C-alpha angles and dihedrals in degrees: 000000000000098000112193090000091067124125135210126237104255094234092051090047091051093052094046093045091051090056091047094047090050090049090235118158115255138185128215121195136194112339092351094088089072088080094054094095090049091053104035100029135220119008095009108153127224146134142234091177117259108317104136097209095050092042089052091051089050090054093045087058089059099263131122109238116211117200109234135176120239093260093050138085134209118219119198098200095189094057097029089233126141129194139182131184098230108163093006082081108005119109093193142012093264091059092046091048093055093068096031091055091049090050094049091046091052092044091054089051090054096046 
């Protein structure tokens, strides 16, 4: 684990940046929200749940981590980006699905 020294696969970065540049809504699930600050810049909000180490790395990257339960979502209205912790907190597929389904439902409303 590289924490705040992590990098993004160039193809993934290009796809995510294209969405951000086009101001399209996007959803990040499980560990994926850790790249939100790298894509959307300073003060972008997101969640990985409530793991202090991962949240600290998120903040070190310039983001604003928001603690969130497994069934919740975080919506950064300015950047049109949604996130949910999924398996960062879930103990089973039903728990992960609760937040993922909310994220997808909200994403479809924004599209």
